[in-house]
All heavy atoms as a GROMACS GRO file, in nm:
protein
  645
    1MET      N    1   0.082  -0.117   0.000
    1MET     CA    2   0.000   0.000   0.000
    1MET      C    3   0.088   0.125   0.000
    1MET      O    4   0.172   0.140   0.086
    1MET     CB    5  -0.087   0.003   0.125
    1MET     CG    6  -0.187  -0.105   0.135
    1MET     SD    7  -0.309  -0.034   0.233
    1MET     CE    8  -0.455  -0.049   0.165
    2TRP      N    9   0.065   0.210  -0.092
    2TRP     CA   10   0.142   0.332  -0.104
    2TRP      C   11   0.058   0.449  -0.057
    2TRP      O   12  -0.060   0.457  -0.083
    2TRP     CB   13   0.186   0.354  -0.248
    2TRP     CG   14   0.275   0.244  -0.292
    2TRP    CD1   15   0.239   0.132  -0.357
    2TRP    CD2   16   0.414   0.234  -0.269
    2TRP    NE1   17   0.345   0.050  -0.377
    2TRP    CE2   18   0.456   0.112  -0.324
    2TRP    CE3   19   0.508   0.313  -0.208
    2TRP    CZ2   20   0.587   0.070  -0.318
    2TRP    CZ3   21   0.638   0.271  -0.204
    2TRP    CH2   22   0.677   0.151  -0.259
    3ASN      N   23   0.120   0.538   0.016
    3ASN     CA   24   0.045   0.651   0.067
    3ASN      C   25   0.078   0.779  -0.009
    3ASN      O   26   0.151   0.778  -0.108
    3ASN     CB   27   0.069   0.668   0.217
    3ASN     CG   28   0.213   0.700   0.249
    3ASN    OD1   29   0.289   0.733   0.160
    3ASN    ND2   30   0.250   0.689   0.374
    4TYR      N   31   0.033   0.887   0.042
    4TYR     CA   32   0.050   1.018  -0.020
    4TYR      C   33   0.197   1.059  -0.035
    4TYR      O   34   0.235   1.127  -0.127
    4TYR     CB   35  -0.025   1.123   0.063
    4TYR     CG   36  -0.007   1.264   0.016
    4TYR    CD1   37  -0.074   1.310  -0.097
    4TYR    CD2   38   0.077   1.352   0.084
    4TYR    CE1   39  -0.057   1.440  -0.141
    4TYR    CE2   40   0.093   1.480   0.041
    4TYR     CZ   41   0.026   1.524  -0.070
    4TYR     OH   42   0.043   1.652  -0.114
    5TYR      N   43   0.283   1.014   0.056
    5TYR     CA   44   0.423   1.055   0.057
    5TYR      C   45   0.509   0.975  -0.039
    5TYR      O   46   0.629   0.998  -0.049
    5TYR     CB   47   0.480   1.042   0.199
    5TYR     CG   48   0.408   1.130   0.298
    5TYR    CD1   49   0.322   1.075   0.390
    5TYR    CD2   50   0.426   1.267   0.296
    5TYR    CE1   51   0.254   1.155   0.480
    5TYR    CE2   52   0.359   1.348   0.384
    5TYR     CZ   53   0.273   1.292   0.477
    5TYR     OH   54   0.207   1.372   0.564
    6GLY      N   55   0.455   0.882  -0.110
    6GLY     CA   56   0.530   0.804  -0.208
    6GLY      C   57   0.605   0.688  -0.149
    6GLY      O   58   0.688   0.628  -0.217
    7GLY      N   59   0.582   0.653  -0.026
    7GLY     CA   60   0.654   0.544   0.037
    7GLY      C   61   0.560   0.433   0.077
    7GLY      O   62   0.450   0.420   0.024
    8ASN      N   63   0.602   0.355   0.172
    8ASN     CA   64   0.518   0.246   0.220
    8ASN      C   65   0.422   0.299   0.326
    8ASN      O   66   0.408   0.419   0.345
    8ASN     CB   67   0.603   0.132   0.272
    8ASN     CG   68   0.694   0.176   0.385
    8ASN    OD1   69   0.673   0.279   0.446
    8ASN    ND2   70   0.797   0.096   0.410
    9MET      N   71   0.360   0.212   0.400
    9MET     CA   72   0.257   0.252   0.496
    9MET      C   73   0.313   0.338   0.609
    9MET      O   74   0.243   0.416   0.670
    9MET     CB   75   0.188   0.128   0.554
    9MET     CG   76   0.104   0.058   0.450
    9MET     SD   77   0.033  -0.096   0.509
    9MET     CE   78  -0.067  -0.041   0.643
   10MET      N   79   0.444   0.323   0.638
   10MET     CA   80   0.503   0.401   0.746
   10MET      C   81   0.548   0.539   0.700
   10MET      O   82   0.593   0.620   0.780
   10MET     CB   83   0.624   0.325   0.805
   10MET     CG   84   0.588   0.192   0.865
   10MET     SD   85   0.470   0.205   0.999
   10MET     CE   86   0.574   0.276   1.124
   11GLY      N   87   0.546   0.566   0.573
   11GLY     CA   88   0.584   0.697   0.521
   11GLY      C   89   0.732   0.713   0.493
   11GLY      O   90   0.778   0.824   0.471
   12TRP      N   91   0.807   0.603   0.494
   12TRP     CA   92   0.951   0.610   0.467
   12TRP      C   93   0.977   0.583   0.319
   12TRP      O   94   1.009   0.473   0.279
   12TRP     CB   95   1.027   0.509   0.552
   12TRP     CG   96   1.017   0.538   0.698
   12TRP    CD1   97   0.925   0.488   0.783
   12TRP    CD2   98   1.099   0.624   0.772
   12TRP    NE1   99   0.945   0.538   0.908
   12TRP    CE2  100   1.052   0.623   0.904
   12TRP    CE3  101   1.208   0.704   0.741
   12TRP    CZ2  102   1.110   0.698   1.005
   12TRP    CZ3  103   1.266   0.778   0.841
   12TRP    CH2  104   1.217   0.775   0.972
   13GLY      N  105   0.967   0.683   0.238
   13GLY     CA  106   0.988   0.665   0.094
   13GLY      C  107   1.135   0.667   0.058
   13GLY      O  108   1.206   0.762   0.090
   14PHE      N  109   1.181   0.564  -0.008
   14PHE     CA  110   1.322   0.556  -0.048
   14PHE      C  111   1.342   0.600  -0.193
   14PHE      O  112   1.450   0.589  -0.245
   14PHE     CB  113   1.373   0.411  -0.033
   14PHE     CG  114   1.383   0.368   0.110
   14PHE    CD1  115   1.289   0.283   0.164
   14PHE    CD2  116   1.486   0.414   0.189
   14PHE    CE1  117   1.298   0.244   0.296
   14PHE    CE2  118   1.496   0.374   0.321
   14PHE     CZ  119   1.402   0.290   0.374
   15ASP      N  120   1.239   0.649  -0.256
   15ASP     CA  121   1.249   0.681  -0.397
   15ASP      C  122   1.276   0.828  -0.424
   15ASP      O  123   1.293   0.868  -0.537
   15ASP     CB  124   1.121   0.638  -0.470
   15ASP     CG  125   0.997   0.700  -0.407
   15ASP    OD1  126   1.007   0.748  -0.293
   15ASP    OD2  127   0.892   0.699  -0.473
   16GLY      N  128   1.283   0.911  -0.325
   16GLY     CA  129   1.302   1.053  -0.346
   16GLY      C  130   1.444   1.097  -0.316
   16GLY      O  131   1.534   1.089  -0.398
   17TRP      N  132   1.468   1.141  -0.196
   17TRP     CA  133   1.595   1.198  -0.158
   17TRP      C  134   1.685   1.101  -0.082
   17TRP      O  135   1.805   1.122  -0.072
   17TRP     CB  136   1.570   1.319  -0.068
   17TRP     CG  137   1.490   1.283   0.055
   17TRP    CD1  138   1.355   1.281   0.067
   17TRP    CD2  139   1.543   1.238   0.180
   17TRP    NE1  140   1.320   1.239   0.191
   17TRP    CE2  141   1.433   1.211   0.265
   17TRP    CE3  142   1.670   1.216   0.229
   17TRP    CZ2  143   1.446   1.166   0.393
   17TRP    CZ3  144   1.683   1.170   0.358
   17TRP    CH2  145   1.572   1.146   0.440
   18PHE      N  146   1.629   0.995  -0.028
   18PHE     CA  147   1.705   0.910   0.064
   18PHE      C  148   1.819   0.835  -0.004
   18PHE      O  149   1.932   0.835   0.046
   18PHE     CB  150   1.610   0.810   0.132
   18PHE     CG  151   1.677   0.732   0.241
   18PHE    CD1  152   1.706   0.790   0.362
   18PHE    CD2  153   1.714   0.600   0.221
   18PHE    CE1  154   1.768   0.719   0.463
   18PHE    CE2  155   1.776   0.528   0.320
   18PHE     CZ  156   1.804   0.588   0.442
   19MET      N  157   1.794   0.771  -0.116
   19MET     CA  158   1.900   0.691  -0.181
   19MET      C  159   2.015   0.778  -0.232
   19MET      O  160   2.131   0.743  -0.209
   19MET     CB  161   1.841   0.605  -0.293
   19MET     CG  162   1.754   0.491  -0.240
   19MET     SD  163   1.839   0.389  -0.118
   19MET     CE  164   1.925   0.279  -0.226
   20PRO      N  165   1.990   0.891  -0.299
   20PRO     CA  166   2.104   0.976  -0.337
   20PRO      C  167   2.181   1.028  -0.215
   20PRO      O  168   2.304   1.035  -0.217
   20PRO     CB  169   2.039   1.091  -0.414
   20PRO     CG  170   1.910   1.037  -0.462
   20PRO     CD  171   1.866   0.939  -0.359
   21PHE      N  172   2.109   1.060  -0.109
   21PHE     CA  173   2.173   1.107   0.014
   21PHE      C  174   2.264   0.998   0.072
   21PHE      O  175   2.378   1.025   0.111
   21PHE     CB  176   2.067   1.148   0.116
   21PHE     CG  177   2.123   1.186   0.248
   21PHE    CD1  178   2.189   1.307   0.265
   21PHE    CD2  179   2.111   1.102   0.357
   21PHE    CE1  180   2.241   1.342   0.389
   21PHE    CE2  181   2.163   1.135   0.480
   21PHE     CZ  182   2.229   1.256   0.496
   22MET      N  183   2.215   0.876   0.077
   22MET     CA  184   2.294   0.765   0.130
   22MET      C  185   2.416   0.735   0.042
   22MET      O  186   2.521   0.697   0.093
   22MET     CB  187   2.208   0.640   0.148
   22MET     CG  188   2.108   0.651   0.262
   22MET     SD  189   2.183   0.698   0.419
   22MET     CE  190   2.283   0.556   0.453
   23MET      N  191   2.401   0.752  -0.087
   23MET     CA  192   2.515   0.732  -0.177
   23MET      C  193   2.624   0.836  -0.149
   23MET      O  194   2.743   0.803  -0.145
   23MET     CB  195   2.470   0.740  -0.323
   23MET     CG  196   2.580   0.706  -0.421
   23MET     SD  197   2.647   0.541  -0.404
   23MET     CE  198   2.516   0.446  -0.475
   24ILE      N  199   2.584   0.960  -0.125
   24ILE     CA  200   2.682   1.065  -0.092
   24ILE      C  201   2.748   1.034   0.041
   24ILE      O  202   2.871   1.047   0.054
   24ILE     CB  203   2.612   1.203  -0.090
   24ILE    CG1  204   2.572   1.242  -0.233
   24ILE    CG2  205   2.703   1.309  -0.029
   24ILE    CD1  206   2.481   1.363  -0.239
   25VAL      N  207   2.672   0.992   0.139
   25VAL     CA  208   2.728   0.956   0.270
   25VAL      C  209   2.825   0.840   0.256
   25VAL      O  210   2.934   0.841   0.314
   25VAL     CB  211   2.615   0.922   0.370
   25VAL    CG1  212   2.670   0.860   0.496
   25VAL    CG2  213   2.533   1.045   0.402
   26PHE      N  214   2.790   0.740   0.177
   26PHE     CA  215   2.878   0.625   0.155
   26PHE      C  216   3.012   0.667   0.095
   26PHE      O  217   3.117   0.628   0.144
   26PHE     CB  218   2.809   0.523   0.064
   26PHE     CG  219   2.901   0.415   0.015
   26PHE    CD1  220   2.938   0.312   0.098
   26PHE    CD2  221   2.951   0.418  -0.114
   26PHE    CE1  222   3.024   0.212   0.054
   26PHE    CE2  223   3.036   0.320  -0.159
   26PHE     CZ  224   3.073   0.216  -0.075
   27TRP      N  225   3.009   0.746  -0.012
   27TRP     CA  226   3.133   0.787  -0.078
   27TRP      C  227   3.216   0.878   0.012
   27TRP      O  228   3.338   0.868   0.015
   27TRP     CB  229   3.106   0.854  -0.212
   27TRP     CG  230   3.068   0.752  -0.315
   27TRP    CD1  231   2.947   0.734  -0.373
   27TRP    CD2  232   3.154   0.652  -0.371
   27TRP    NE1  233   2.951   0.629  -0.460
   27TRP    CE2  234   3.077   0.576  -0.462
   27TRP    CE3  235   3.287   0.617  -0.352
   27TRP    CZ2  236   3.131   0.469  -0.534
   27TRP    CZ3  237   3.339   0.511  -0.424
   27TRP    CH2  238   3.262   0.439  -0.513
   28PHE      N  239   3.151   0.966   0.086
   28PHE     CA  240   3.224   1.052   0.179
   28PHE      C  241   3.294   0.967   0.286
   28PHE      O  242   3.411   0.989   0.316
   28PHE     CB  243   3.129   1.152   0.245
   28PHE     CG  244   3.196   1.241   0.344
   28PHE    CD1  245   3.273   1.348   0.303
   28PHE    CD2  246   3.184   1.216   0.480
   28PHE    CE1  247   3.337   1.429   0.396
   28PHE    CE2  248   3.246   1.295   0.574
   28PHE     CZ  249   3.323   1.403   0.531
   29ALA      N  250   3.223   0.870   0.340
   29ALA     CA  251   3.282   0.783   0.443
   29ALA      C  252   3.397   0.700   0.386
   29ALA      O  253   3.500   0.683   0.452
   29ALA     CB  254   3.175   0.692   0.502
   30LEU      N  255   3.383   0.651   0.265
   30LEU     CA  256   3.489   0.572   0.203
   30LEU      C  257   3.614   0.657   0.180
   30LEU      O  258   3.726   0.614   0.211
   30LEU     CB  259   3.440   0.512   0.072
   30LEU     CG  260   3.537   0.418   0.001
   30LEU    CD1  261   3.560   0.293   0.085
   30LEU    CD2  262   3.483   0.380  -0.135
   31ILE      N  263   3.597   0.776   0.128
   31ILE     CA  264   3.710   0.865   0.104
   31ILE      C  265   3.776   0.904   0.236
   31ILE      O  266   3.899   0.906   0.246
   31ILE     CB  267   3.667   0.989   0.023
   31ILE    CG1  268   3.629   0.946  -0.119
   31ILE    CG2  269   3.775   1.095   0.022
   31ILE    CD1  270   3.559   1.053  -0.201
   32ALA      N  271   3.696   0.935   0.338
   32ALA     CA  272   3.750   0.970   0.468
   32ALA      C  273   3.830   0.854   0.528
   32ALA      O  274   3.936   0.874   0.587
   32ALA     CB  275   3.638   1.012   0.563
   33LEU      N  276   3.782   0.732   0.511
   33LEU     CA  277   3.853   0.615   0.561
   33LEU      C  278   3.988   0.598   0.491
   33LEU      O  279   4.090   0.570   0.555
   33LEU     CB  280   3.767   0.490   0.541
   33LEU     CG  281   3.829   0.358   0.587
   33LEU    CD1  282   3.844   0.358   0.739
   33LEU    CD2  283   3.742   0.242   0.542
   34VAL      N  284   3.991   0.616   0.362
   34VAL     CA  285   4.116   0.603   0.286
   34VAL      C  286   4.215   0.711   0.330
   34VAL      O  287   4.334   0.682   0.353
   34VAL     CB  288   4.090   0.608   0.134
   34VAL    CG1  289   4.219   0.622   0.056
   34VAL    CG2  290   4.013   0.486   0.089
   35VAL      N  291   4.170   0.835   0.343
   35VAL     CA  292   4.259   0.944   0.385
   35VAL      C  293   4.313   0.916   0.525
   35VAL      O  294   4.432   0.933   0.551
   35VAL     CB  295   4.185   1.080   0.380
   35VAL    CG1  296   4.264   1.190   0.449
   35VAL    CG2  297   4.156   1.118   0.235
   36TRP      N  298   4.226   0.871   0.616
   36TRP     CA  299   4.268   0.840   0.751
   36TRP      C  300   4.373   0.729   0.752
   36TRP      O  301   4.473   0.737   0.824
   36TRP     CB  302   4.146   0.801   0.834
   36TRP     CG  303   4.179   0.755   0.972
   36TRP    CD1  304   4.215   0.831   1.078
   36TRP    CD2  305   4.181   0.619   1.016
   36TRP    NE1  306   4.237   0.750   1.188
   36TRP    CE2  307   4.217   0.620   1.152
   36TRP    CE3  308   4.153   0.498   0.955
   36TRP    CZ2  309   4.228   0.504   1.226
   36TRP    CZ3  310   4.164   0.382   1.030
   36TRP    CH2  311   4.201   0.386   1.163
   37ALA      N  312   4.352   0.626   0.672
   37ALA     CA  313   4.445   0.513   0.667
   37ALA      C  314   4.581   0.556   0.611
   37ALA      O  315   4.685   0.519   0.665
   37ALA     CB  316   4.386   0.400   0.583
   38VAL      N  317   4.580   0.636   0.505
   38VAL     CA  318   4.706   0.681   0.445
   38VAL      C  319   4.783   0.769   0.543
   38VAL      O  320   4.904   0.753   0.559
   38VAL     CB  321   4.679   0.756   0.312
   38VAL    CG1  322   4.803   0.828   0.264
   38VAL    CG2  323   4.629   0.658   0.207
   39ARG      N  324   4.716   0.859   0.610
   39ARG     CA  325   4.784   0.944   0.708
   39ARG      C  326   4.837   0.864   0.824
   39ARG      O  327   4.945   0.892   0.876
   39ARG     CB  328   4.690   1.052   0.759
   39ARG     CG  329   4.665   1.162   0.661
   39ARG     CD  330   4.581   1.270   0.721
   39ARG     NE  331   4.559   1.377   0.626
   39ARG     CZ  332   4.484   1.482   0.648
   39ARG    NH1  333   4.423   1.496   0.764
   39ARG    NH2  334   4.470   1.574   0.556
   40GLY      N  335   4.764   0.762   0.865
   40GLY     CA  336   4.809   0.679   0.976
   40GLY      C  337   4.934   0.600   0.942
   40GLY      O  338   5.026   0.591   1.021
   41PHE      N  339   4.938   0.542   0.822
   41PHE     CA  340   5.055   0.465   0.782
   41PHE      C  341   5.175   0.554   0.756
   41PHE      O  342   5.288   0.516   0.782
   41PHE     CB  343   5.025   0.381   0.658
   41PHE     CG  344   4.938   0.262   0.687
   41PHE    CD1  345   4.819   0.245   0.620
   41PHE    CD2  346   4.975   0.169   0.781
   41PHE    CE1  347   4.738   0.137   0.647
   41PHE    CE2  348   4.896   0.060   0.809
   41PHE     CZ  349   4.776   0.043   0.742
   42ARG      N  350   5.152   0.672   0.704
   42ARG     CA  351   5.263   0.762   0.674
   42ARG      C  352   5.325   0.816   0.802
   42ARG      O  353   5.444   0.844   0.807
   42ARG     CB  354   5.214   0.879   0.588
   42ARG     CG  355   5.329   0.951   0.523
   42ARG     CD  356   5.291   1.069   0.440
   42ARG     NE  357   5.171   1.048   0.363
   42ARG     CZ  358   5.098   1.147   0.316
   42ARG    NH1  359   5.133   1.271   0.338
   42ARG    NH2  360   4.990   1.123   0.246
   43GLY      N  361   5.247   0.828   0.907
   43GLY     CA  362   5.296   0.884   1.032
   43GLY      C  363   5.375   0.786   1.117
   43GLY      O  364   5.436   0.824   1.214
   44ARG      N  365   5.376   0.660   1.081
   44ARG     CA  366   5.448   0.560   1.161
   44ARG      C  367   5.598   0.569   1.135
   44ARG      O  368   5.643   0.612   1.032
   44ARG     CB  369   5.398   0.421   1.128
   44ARG     CG  370   5.256   0.403   1.174
   44ARG     CD  371   5.213   0.263   1.165
   44ARG     NE  372   5.074   0.257   1.209
   44ARG     CZ  373   5.004   0.151   1.217
   44ARG    NH1  374   5.058   0.036   1.184
   44ARG    NH2  375   4.881   0.154   1.257
   45GLY      N  376   5.671   0.519   1.231
   45GLY     CA  377   5.817   0.518   1.218
   45GLY      C  378   5.876   0.650   1.265
   45GLY      O  379   5.806   0.745   1.298
   46HIS      N  380   6.006   0.655   1.268
   46HIS     CA  381   6.074   0.774   1.314
   46HIS      C  382   6.114   0.860   1.196
   46HIS      O  383   6.152   0.810   1.090
   46HIS     CB  384   6.199   0.736   1.394
   46HIS     CG  385   6.167   0.662   1.519
   46HIS    ND1  386   6.104   0.721   1.625
   46HIS    CD2  387   6.186   0.534   1.554
   46HIS    CE1  388   6.088   0.633   1.721
   46HIS    NE2  389   6.137   0.517   1.681
   47SER      N  390   6.108   0.986   1.216
   47SER     CA  391   6.156   1.076   1.112
   47SER      C  392   6.308   1.080   1.115
   47SER      O  393   6.372   1.036   1.210
   47SER     CB  394   6.098   1.216   1.132
   47SER     OG  395   6.150   1.271   1.252
   48HIS      N  396   6.366   1.136   1.012
   48HIS     CA  397   6.512   1.144   1.002
   48HIS      C  398   6.570   1.222   1.120
   48HIS      O  399   6.669   1.181   1.180
   48HIS     CB  400   6.551   1.208   0.870
   48HIS     CG  401   6.697   1.234   0.856
   48HIS    ND1  402   6.788   1.132   0.841
   48HIS    CD2  403   6.768   1.348   0.859
   48HIS    CE1  404   6.909   1.184   0.833
   48HIS    NE2  405   6.900   1.315   0.844
   49GLY      N  406   6.509   1.334   1.154
   49GLY     CA  407   6.560   1.417   1.262
   49GLY      C  408   6.556   1.345   1.396
   49GLY      O  409   6.650   1.355   1.476
   50HIS      N  410   6.449   1.273   1.421
   50HIS     CA  411   6.436   1.200   1.547
   50HIS      C  412   6.539   1.087   1.555
   50HIS      O  413   6.598   1.065   1.661
   50HIS     CB  414   6.294   1.144   1.559
   50HIS     CG  415   6.266   1.080   1.690
   50HIS    ND1  416   6.263   1.149   1.808
   50HIS    CD2  417   6.242   0.950   1.721
   50HIS    CE1  418   6.237   1.066   1.907
   50HIS    NE2  419   6.223   0.944   1.857
   51ALA      N  420   6.563   1.021   1.445
   51ALA     CA  421   6.662   0.912   1.443
   51ALA      C  422   6.802   0.968   1.468
   51ALA      O  423   6.882   0.904   1.539
   51ALA     CB  424   6.657   0.839   1.309
   52MET      N  425   6.831   1.084   1.412
   52MET     CA  426   6.964   1.144   1.435
   52MET      C  427   6.980   1.184   1.581
   52MET      O  428   7.090   1.169   1.638
   52MET     CB  429   6.983   1.266   1.344
   52MET     CG  430   7.011   1.233   1.199
   52MET     SD  431   7.160   1.135   1.177
   52MET     CE  432   7.285   1.254   1.222
   53GLU      N  433   6.874   1.232   1.644
   53GLU     CA  434   6.882   1.268   1.786
   53GLU      C  435   6.913   1.146   1.870
   53GLU      O  436   6.996   1.151   1.961
   53GLU     CB  437   6.750   1.331   1.832
   53GLU     CG  438   6.725   1.469   1.775
   53GLU     CD  439   6.588   1.521   1.815
   53GLU    OE1  440   6.531   1.471   1.915
   53GLU    OE2  441   6.539   1.611   1.746
   54ILE      N  442   6.847   1.036   1.840
   54ILE     CA  443   6.871   0.912   1.914
   54ILE      C  444   7.014   0.866   1.892
   54ILE      O  445   7.083   0.823   1.987
   54ILE     CB  446   6.770   0.802   1.872
   54ILE    CG1  447   6.629   0.841   1.915
   54ILE    CG2  448   6.810   0.667   1.929
   54ILE    CD1  449   6.522   0.750   1.862
   55LEU      N  450   7.061   0.874   1.769
   55LEU     CA  451   7.198   0.833   1.737
   55LEU      C  452   7.299   0.917   1.815
   55LEU      O  453   7.393   0.863   1.874
   55LEU     CB  454   7.223   0.845   1.587
   55LEU     CG  455   7.361   0.807   1.537
   55LEU    CD1  456   7.388   0.659   1.562
   55LEU    CD2  457   7.375   0.840   1.389
   56LYS      N  458   7.278   1.047   1.818
   56LYS     CA  459   7.369   1.137   1.891
   56LYS      C  460   7.367   1.108   2.041
   56LYS      O  461   7.472   1.110   2.107
   56LYS     CB  462   7.332   1.283   1.864
   56LYS     CG  463   7.365   1.328   1.724
   56LYS     CD  464   7.319   1.470   1.699
   56LYS     CE  465   7.346   1.511   1.557
   56LYS     NZ  466   7.297   1.648   1.528
   57GLU      N  467   7.249   1.080   2.095
   57GLU     CA  468   7.239   1.046   2.237
   57GLU      C  469   7.314   0.917   2.269
   57GLU      O  470   7.385   0.909   2.369
   57GLU     CB  471   7.093   1.032   2.278
   57GLU     CG  472   7.018   1.163   2.288
   57GLU     CD  473   6.872   1.142   2.322
   57GLU    OE1  474   6.836   1.033   2.375
   57GLU    OE2  475   6.793   1.235   2.297
   58ARG      N  476   7.298   0.817   2.184
   58ARG     CA  477   7.367   0.690   2.207
   58ARG      C  478   7.519   0.707   2.201
   58ARG      O  479   7.593   0.647   2.279
   58ARG     CB  480   7.321   0.586   2.105
   58ARG     CG  481   7.177   0.541   2.129
   58ARG     CD  482   7.137   0.430   2.037
   58ARG     NE  483   7.219   0.312   2.064
   58ARG     CZ  484   7.235   0.212   1.978
   58ARG    NH1  485   7.176   0.215   1.860
   58ARG    NH2  486   7.309   0.108   2.010
   59TYR      N  487   7.565   0.791   2.107
   59TYR     CA  488   7.709   0.818   2.096
   59TYR      C  489   7.759   0.894   2.219
   59TYR      O  490   7.864   0.862   2.274
   59TYR     CB  491   7.738   0.895   1.968
   59TYR     CG  492   7.884   0.928   1.949
   59TYR    CD1  493   7.978   0.827   1.933
   59TYR    CD2  494   7.928   1.060   1.949
   59TYR    CE1  495   8.113   0.856   1.916
   59TYR    CE2  496   8.061   1.090   1.933
   59TYR     CZ  497   8.154   0.988   1.916
   59TYR     OH  498   8.287   1.018   1.900
   60ALA      N  499   7.681   0.992   2.262
   60ALA     CA  500   7.721   1.072   2.377
   60ALA      C  501   7.725   0.988   2.505
   60ALA      O  502   7.809   1.012   2.593
   60ALA     CB  503   7.625   1.189   2.395
   61GLN      N  504   7.639   0.890   2.517
   61GLN     CA  505   7.636   0.805   2.636
   61GLN      C  506   7.738   0.691   2.629
   61GLN      O  507   7.753   0.615   2.724
   61GLN     CB  508   7.496   0.747   2.655
   61GLN     CG  509   7.392   0.852   2.689
   61GLN     CD  510   7.251   0.796   2.693
   61GLN    OE1  511   7.227   0.679   2.664
   61GLN    NE2  512   7.156   0.882   2.726
   62GLY      N  513   7.807   0.679   2.515
   62GLY     CA  514   7.909   0.576   2.502
   62GLY      C  515   7.855   0.440   2.463
   62GLY      O  516   7.926   0.340   2.474
   63GLU      N  517   7.731   0.433   2.417
   63GLU     CA  518   7.673   0.304   2.378
   63GLU      C  519   7.730   0.255   2.246
   63GLU      O  520   7.732   0.134   2.221
   63GLU     CB  521   7.521   0.317   2.368
   63GLU     CG  522   7.452   0.343   2.499
   63GLU     CD  523   7.302   0.360   2.483
   63GLU    OE1  524   7.248   0.324   2.376
   63GLU    OE2  525   7.239   0.408   2.577
   64ILE      N  526   7.773   0.347   2.160
   64ILE     CA  527   7.830   0.309   2.030
   64ILE      C  528   7.962   0.382   2.012
   64ILE      O  529   7.986   0.488   2.070
   64ILE     CB  530   7.734   0.341   1.913
   64ILE    CG1  531   7.698   0.490   1.910
   64ILE    CG2  532   7.608   0.256   1.920
   64ILE    CD1  533   7.614   0.531   1.790
   65THR      N  534   8.047   0.325   1.928
   65THR     CA  535   8.177   0.385   1.900
   65THR      C  536   8.163   0.490   1.791
   65THR      O  537   8.058   0.502   1.726
   65THR     CB  538   8.278   0.278   1.854
   65THR    OG1  539   8.232   0.225   1.730
   65THR    CG2  540   8.293   0.168   1.957
   66LYS      N  541   8.274   0.566   1.770
   66LYS     CA  542   8.272   0.669   1.665
   66LYS      C  543   8.256   0.606   1.528
   66LYS      O  544   8.183   0.658   1.443
   66LYS     CB  545   8.401   0.751   1.670
   66LYS     CG  546   8.403   0.862   1.568
   66LYS     CD  547   8.523   0.952   1.586
   66LYS     CE  548   8.519   1.056   1.476
   66LYS     NZ  549   8.521   1.190   1.522
   67LYS      N  550   8.317   0.491   1.507
   67LYS     CA  551   8.305   0.423   1.378
   67LYS      C  552   8.160   0.380   1.354
   67LYS      O  553   8.106   0.398   1.244
   67LYS     CB  554   8.397   0.300   1.376
   67LYS     CG  555   8.397   0.227   1.244
   67LYS     CD  556   8.494   0.111   1.247
   67LYS     CE  557   8.488   0.037   1.116
   67LYS     NZ  558   8.576  -0.080   1.114
   68GLU      N  559   8.095   0.323   1.457
   68GLU     CA  560   7.955   0.285   1.444
   68GLU      C  561   7.867   0.408   1.420
   68GLU      O  562   7.775   0.404   1.339
   68GLU     CB  563   7.907   0.212   1.570
   68GLU     CG  564   7.967   0.075   1.589
   68GLU     CD  565   7.932   0.015   1.724
   68GLU    OE1  566   7.926   0.090   1.824
   68GLU    OE2  567   7.909  -0.108   1.728
   69PHE      N  568   7.898   0.517   1.491
   69PHE     CA  569   7.823   0.641   1.473
   69PHE      C  570   7.829   0.689   1.330
   69PHE      O  571   7.728   0.722   1.269
   69PHE     CB  572   7.877   0.749   1.569
   69PHE     CG  573   7.814   0.883   1.550
   69PHE    CD1  574   7.690   0.911   1.606
   69PHE    CD2  575   7.877   0.983   1.477
   69PHE    CE1  576   7.631   1.035   1.590
   69PHE    CE2  577   7.818   1.107   1.460
   69PHE     CZ  578   7.695   1.133   1.516
   70GLU      N  579   7.949   0.693   1.272
   70GLU     CA  580   7.966   0.740   1.135
   70GLU      C  581   7.896   0.648   1.035
   70GLU      O  582   7.836   0.694   0.939
   70GLU     CB  583   8.116   0.752   1.100
   70GLU     CG  584   8.190   0.857   1.180
   70GLU     CD  585   8.136   0.999   1.155
   70GLU    OE1  586   8.088   1.028   1.044
   70GLU    OE2  587   8.144   1.081   1.248
   71THR      N  588   7.903   0.517   1.058
   71THR     CA  589   7.838   0.422   0.969
   71THR      C  590   7.685   0.441   0.969
   71THR      O  591   7.621   0.446   0.865
   71THR     CB  592   7.874   0.277   1.009
   71THR    OG1  593   8.014   0.262   1.009
   71THR    CG2  594   7.811   0.177   0.914
   72ILE      N  595   7.631   0.451   1.088
   72ILE     CA  596   7.485   0.467   1.099
   72ILE      C  597   7.443   0.602   1.044
   72ILE      O  598   7.338   0.613   0.978
   72ILE     CB  599   7.441   0.449   1.246
   72ILE    CG1  600   7.471   0.306   1.294
   72ILE    CG2  601   7.293   0.479   1.262
   72ILE    CD1  602   7.453   0.286   1.442
   73LYS      N  603   7.524   0.704   1.068
   73LYS     CA  604   7.492   0.837   1.017
   73LYS      C  605   7.486   0.837   0.865
   73LYS      O  606   7.395   0.896   0.805
   73LYS     CB  607   7.598   0.938   1.066
   73LYS     CG  608   7.569   1.080   1.026
   73LYS     CD  609   7.675   1.173   1.083
   73LYS     CE  610   7.654   1.313   1.032
   73LYS     NZ  611   7.761   1.403   1.077
   74LYS      N  612   7.580   0.766   0.801
   74LYS     CA  613   7.576   0.755   0.654
   74LYS      C  614   7.450   0.683   0.608
   74LYS      O  615   7.390   0.719   0.506
   74LYS     CB  616   7.700   0.679   0.602
   74LYS     CG  617   7.823   0.762   0.595
   74LYS     CD  618   7.936   0.682   0.534
   74LYS     CE  619   8.064   0.759   0.530
   74LYS     NZ  620   8.173   0.681   0.473
   75ASP      N  621   7.411   0.580   0.680
   75ASP     CA  622   7.291   0.505   0.644
   75ASP      C  623   7.164   0.592   0.654
   75ASP      O  624   7.072   0.577   0.573
   75ASP     CB  625   7.273   0.382   0.732
   75ASP     CG  626   7.376   0.274   0.703
   75ASP    OD1  627   7.435   0.277   0.593
   75ASP    OD2  628   7.395   0.186   0.789
   76LEU      N  629   7.161   0.680   0.752
   76LEU     CA  630   7.046   0.767   0.771
   76LEU      C  631   7.038   0.878   0.666
   76LEU      O  632   6.930   0.926   0.636
   76LEU     CB  633   7.045   0.827   0.910
   76LEU     CG  634   7.019   0.729   1.025
   76LEU    CD1  635   7.032   0.800   1.159
   76LEU    CD2  636   6.882   0.667   1.010
   77GLU      N  637   7.152   0.917   0.615
   77GLU     CA  638   7.152   1.024   0.514
   77GLU      C  639   7.120   0.970   0.381
   77GLU      O  640   7.051   0.941   0.313
   77GLU     CB  641   7.289   1.093   0.509
   77GLU     CG  642   7.321   1.167   0.636
   77GLU     CD  643   7.461   1.222   0.637
   77GLU    OE1  644   7.545   1.184   0.552
   77GLU    OE2  645   7.490   1.304   0.724
   0.00000   0.00000   0.00000
């Protein structure tokens, strides 16, 4: 049974604005999920500057030798 609003007996018509609206919501959510995932993966790990700070601290504390320091520094550059 169809009523005046173009939907079923409860008045929830899916033939007007609802389906296009849901399609927009779906695509927006999908794009947002992809952007969130890419930013999350890109943010992992240490940056070059942070790694150099750790290397300098380890050298200053005597955990590594000058030769090891220079080798690792070349690898980071």
